[in-house]
N, C-alpha and C positions, 0 to 999 in steps of 0.2 A: 418811478419814472415821471409820474405826473408833476412832481415838484421840479424836476429837471426841465420838462417842457415849458412849464410856466415861468421858470427862471430865465430860460432862453428867450422867451417872448418878451419878458420884462426888459431884456437887454437888446431889443430890436433884432433878434435873430430868428424871427418867425419863419422865413423861408428855409433857413438852414435846419432848424428843428424839424420842419415838415419833411425835408428830404431824408432826415435820419429816421424819423418815426416809421416803424414797420407798416407796410401796406400789403396785406395779404391779397393774393391774386394778381399782383403786379410783378414785373421783372426785378427781383431783388435777391440778394444772397440770403438763403435760409439754410440753416444747418441744424434742423431739429430743435433740441432744447437749447442750443447755443444762440438762437436768434436774439433773445433778450440780453444776453451777455455782450454780443456784438453791438447791439444798439447802445448799451451802456458805455462800451468802449468808444464808440463814435461821439457820444455826448462828452466824454472826457477830452477827446481830441479837440472837439469844437471849443469847449470852454477854455482849455489850456491855450489854444491858438489865439483866443481873444483876451487872454489875461484875466479871466473871471473865475477860473476853476477854484482857487483858494477861497474866494468869497462864497461860492456855491457850497463848498465843503463846510465852511464855518456855519452857514445858515441851515443847510439841508442834509449834510452827510458827515456828521461828526465822527462816525465810525472810520472814515478815511484817515483820521489822525492816529489811529492805532496801527500797530505792525500788521495785524490781520487785514485791516482795511486797505492798507497800501499793497499788500500781497494780492488781494482781490482785484484792485484796480489794475495791477500789472498783468493779471490773467486776462482781464477784459481787453487791455491794449494788445496783448499777444494774439488774442483771437481776431482782433481787427486786422492785424498784419497778415495773419494766416488766411483770413477770408479775402483780403485784397489781392493776395498772390495765389489764391486757389490751393493752398496747401493744408487747409484745415480739414480735419476728418470729422465726419458726423458721429455723434455719440452712439454707442450701441445699445 
């Protein structure tokens, strides 16, 4: 995640990255062990919306180019949607 935060800052997305970064003790969606997955999903959403996701993957996340990596990214995005609509279930 550090590489994602630094990449975002390098692309003038400081305030966006800080809003995504988990802040414990504040009002935010936390779903146990899903917190980091949801954070990763929001990073994907941000980078895709700015057209820099492919560049990020080439430089910092080559695993995304594999079928397993794309499946993982889809899981992160699904968790973002579930968290946004309040339908995610906390892991047991």
